[in-house]
N, C-alpha and C positions, 0 to 999 in steps of 0.2 A: 446552543445555537447563538451565533453572533449576528447582530443586526447590521448588515452591509447597507450601503446607500441604495443599491438596487432593490433590496428587499423592503427597505423603508418606503421607497417610491411606489413599489407594487402594493404595499399595505395601504398607503394613502389613496391610491387609485381605486382599489377594490372597496375600500371603506366608503368613499364618496359615491360609488355606484350602488351601495346598499347591501353588499354581501355580508353574510353573518361572519362572526369571528371564527367559527368552525370552518366555514368555506374558505376563508382567507388562509387559515392555518394549513388547510389541505393544499391550497394552490401554492403556497410558499414552500411547503415541505420542510421537514426537520424542525417543526415548531408545534406548539400547542395552542389551543383556543385561549387559554389563560394568558399565555405569553403575548398573543396578539392583542388581547384586551388591555393588558398592562402597557404595552408599547403605544397603543392608540391613546391611552390616558396620558402618558408622559408627553406625547406629541400634541396634546390638547386638541385632538380631532373632535369634530362636532359629535356630541352625545346623541344617541338615537334611542328613543323610547322603544321598549320591546313591543313588537307588533302582536296584538291578540288576534287580529283578523288577517291572516296570511292570505296573499293573493295567489298562492300556488293552486294548481288544478286539483291536487289531492284534497286540500281543505275545502274547496268549493264542492267537490263530490260528496265529501263527508257531511257537509251542511245540508245538501239536498237530500241525502239519505235520511238524515235525522228529521228533516221536515216531513218526509213521506211516511215515516214509521208511525204507527198508530199510537196516540197518547195513552198511557196507562190510566186506568180508572183511579180517580183520587180516593183517598181514604173516606172523605165525606160522602162521595158518591156511593161507595160500597156500603157505608153505614145506612144511607137512605134506601138503597135497594133492599137491604135486610129489613128495614122498618116496614117497607111495603109488603114483604112476604110474611104473612101472618101464620104460616103453617110450621109448627114445631113438632119434631118427632118426639116420642116418649123418651124419658131418661133411660139410660142403660148403665146403672151403677157399676163403677170399676174401682178396684183398689189401686194403690200407687204402682204396684208391680205389674198390673194389667194395662197400664197406660202405654200408648204408642202414638204414632203420627196420625192414626185414623180415629182418635178419640178426643173428645172435648176434655180439657184439663182443668175445668172449673171446679174448685173444691166445694163440697156441700157439707155444711156443719163445721165443727172445730176439730182439729187433729187429735185433741185429747179425748174426744167423745168416742164411744164404742161404735156408733152408727156413722162415723165419718166415711165419706166416699167421694169420688169424682164423677162428674156428670156422665161422661161416656158416650154422648151423642156424636154424630159425625161432625167434625169441625168445618167451619166455613173456610173457603179457600183464602190463603194468605193470613189466616188468623189461627191461634191455638185453641179457640173456643167455638162452640156451636153458635147458630144464629142468635138464639136467645141470650147467651152470655156475652156475645159481642156487644149487644145493646147495653149491658151493664158495664163492661170493661172499657169500651172506647167511646168516650163522650166527645161532643164537639169542642173545639178548642176555645171558642169564646162566644159571647152573646150575638155577635154580628152574623154568625153563620146560622141561617135558618135550618132547623132540624128537618122539618117537613110539615106541609100543611096537613093537619089532622083530618081524618075522615071518620065517619061513623063506623063503629066496629073496631076501633083501635083498642087493643086490650088495655085494661086499667094500669097494669104494671108499666107498660110503655109510656102512657100518659104521665105517670108519676116521674119516671126517669127523665122525660123530656122537660117537664116543669122544673125538676131539680137542677137540670143542666143550664137553664136560663136564668 
């Protein structure tokens, strides 16, 4: 494509109106977005910062939908809800071959031991482990995060885990 004086004037006009390089290329026809950007650069047209917040109706609708959707429960909130629930089902020992998506994959013992097995309880949603083993595996990120106000009746192993996390 050759840049005729009419096409250059059209480019300048559309550029100053705020059209994108893709839109300008489409309006001119027989040119590409990159050709438009290159020509605008050679003409020393005013550079425009890429807009992160488009004013198009579609982007406004998407932002409103995003605001309306329920926020997912944070990892910390899930951890705290597990801490509050003190009921743990009994272990259901499984071998490696018996593991599936419906079993806790927490190893018990050492793989070289004859009595080695996996927990086998029902895993907590979004975790590969049961409630009990989630408490071991997923610790708070730092000391600023309060694990939970302790109440009477909190099992000793949980208290030890909470203290070691702090």
